[in-house]
C-alpha positions in Angstrom: 14.0 30.6 22.1 14.6 26.9 21.8 14.6 24.1 24.3 16.9 21.1 24.3 14.9 17.9 24.6 15.7 14.1 24.6 13.1 12.2 22.7 11.6 9.2 24.5 9.7 7.9 21.4 10.1 8.3 17.6 8.6 11.6 16.5 7.8 12.0 12.8 9.9 14.7 11.1 11.8 15.4 14.3 13.9 12.4 15.3 14.1 8.9 16.8 14.1 7.7 20.4 17.1 8.9 22.3 18.0 11.8 20.0 18.8 15.1 21.5 16.9 17.8 19.6 16.3 21.5 19.8 12.7 22.7 19.4 10.7 25.8 19.9 9.5 26.4 23.5 5.8 26.2 22.6 6.2 22.9 20.8 8.0 21.4 23.7 5.7 22.8 26.4 2.4 22.2 24.6 3.0 19.0 22.6 6.1 16.9 23.4 6.3 17.2 27.1 2.6 16.7 28.0 2.5 13.6 25.8 5.7 12.3 27.4 7.3 12.0 24.0 10.4 13.9 25.3 12.1 15.0 28.5 14.2 18.1 29.2 17.9 17.5 28.4 19.5 17.7 31.9 22.8 16.1 32.9 20.9 13.2 34.6 18.7 12.8 31.5 21.7 12.8 29.3 23.0 9.7 31.1 19.6 8.1 30.5 20.1 8.7 26.7 22.8 6.1 26.6 20.4 3.4 27.9 17.7 4.5 25.5 20.1 4.2 22.6 21.1 0.7 23.6 17.4 -0.3 23.9 16.7 1.3 20.5 19.6 -0.5 18.8 18.4 -3.9 20.2 14.8 -3.3 19.2 15.8 -2.2 15.6 18.0 -5.3 15.3 15.1 -7.5 16.4 12.7 -5.8 14.0 15.1 -6.3 11.1 15.5 -10.0 11.9 11.7 -10.5 12.0 11.3 -8.7 8.7 14.0 -10.8 7.1 12.3 -14.0 8.3 8.9 -12.8 7.1 10.4 -11.8 3.8 11.9 -15.3 3.2 8.5 -16.8 3.8 6.6 -14.4 1.6 9.2 -14.9 -1.2 8.1 -18.6 -1.4 4.4 -17.8 -1.6 2.2 -17.5 -4.6 -1.5 -16.9 -5.0 -4.2 -16.8 -7.6 -7.0 -14.2 -7.7 -9.9 -14.4 -10.1 -11.5 -11.4 -11.7 -14.9 -11.4 -13.5 -15.0 -10.5 -17.1 -17.8 -9.6 -19.5 -18.3 -9.9 -23.2 -15.2 -9.2 -25.2 -13.0 -10.1 -22.2 -13.4 -6.8 -20.5 -12.5 -7.1 -16.9 -14.8 -5.9 -14.1 -12.9 -4.5 -11.1 -9.2 -4.8 -10.3 -6.8 -6.2 -7.8 -5.5 -3.5 -5.3 -3.1 -3.5 -2.4 -6.0 -4.2 0.0 -6.8 -7.4 -2.0 -3.2 -8.5 -1.9 -3.1 -7.9 1.8 -6.2 -10.0 2.2 -4.7 -12.8 0.2 -1.7 -12.8 2.5 -3.9 -12.6 5.6 -5.7 -15.8 4.4 -2.2 -17.5 4.4 -1.5 -16.2 7.9 0.7 -13.2 7.1 -0.4 -9.8 8.4 1.0 -7.2 6.1 -0.1 -3.5 6.0 -1.7 -2.7 2.7 0.4 0.5 2.5 3.6 -1.5 2.5 2.6 -3.2 -0.8 4.4 -1.4 -3.6 1.7 -1.4 -6.3 1.9 1.6 -8.7 -1.7 1.1 -9.9 -4.4 -1.6 -9.5 -4.0 -4.7 -11.6 -6.7 -4.7 -14.3 -5.6 -7.6 -16.6 -4.9 -11.3 -16.4 -1.4 -12.6 -16.0 1.4 -13.3 -13.6 2.8 -10.5 -11.5 5.6 -10.1 -9.0 4.6 -7.6 -6.4 7.2 -6.0 -4.1 6.3 -5.7 -0.4 8.3 -3.4 1.8 8.5 -5.0 5.2 11.3 -2.9 6.6 13.5 0.0 5.4 16.1 -2.6 4.5 13.8 -5.6 3.6 11.6 -6.0 0.5 9.9 -9.3 -0.3 8.4 -10.3 -3.6 4.9 -11.9 -3.7 3.9 -13.8 -6.8 0.3 -13.2 -7.9 -1.5 -14.8 -10.8 -4.7 -13.0 -12.0 -7.1 -15.3 -13.8 -10.3 -14.7 -15.6 -12.7 -17.7 -15.2 -15.2 -18.5 -18.0 -14.3 -15.7 -20.3 -17.3 -15.3 -22.5 -16.9 -15.3 -26.3 -16.5 -11.9 -28.0 -18.7 -12.9 -30.9 -22.0 -11.2 -31.4 -24.9 -12.8 -33.2 -24.9 -11.6 -36.9 -28.6 -10.8 -36.8 -28.1 -8.6 -33.8 -25.2 -6.8 -35.4 -27.3 -6.2 -38.6 -30.3 -4.9 -36.6 -28.0 -2.5 -34.7 -26.5 -1.1 -37.8 -30.0 -0.6 -39.4 -31.4 1.2 -36.4 -28.4 3.6 -36.4 -28.9 4.4 -40.1 -32.6 5.0 -39.6 -32.1 7.9 -37.3 -31.5 11.2 -39.0 -28.8 13.4 -37.7 -30.1 16.9 -36.9 -28.0 19.9 -36.5 -28.8 22.6 -34.0 -29.4 26.0 -35.3 -27.3 28.7 -33.8 
């Protein structure tokens, strides 16, 4: 059997607020109705659907406008992050979505780290344009520069290089007997 319900909130993988859905009796009785995420679809409740749809449309319009405003501000921003490097210029660590969200938070912009579209952490120096998905229809671009301060020289002392080579040659290679 199935029950006709009107959703009062957005339910993942089911529908949005104001949608009329048909679900299994147990799902309705044990999950949706006790949590007040839905009401039974009666004639009186169907009239209420219209007001819910108007509220949802207004809220979605406002969220879109806020995301567009935030996107315009983020598009103008740029930031620099420094990574430590060892001998030979090898970088320690990386810049992840959480680091970028922290850099934005320092500037007064609260962005969820999951909305930062970073395929993999940044592990090299350079300039990057990082897309940030603020809304289903709005994506901003944050400019990030990754710098390496005081990159140590990759040169090794000649005496140390020679000593290393001699010590490697001095050790005999032994084969294990089977």
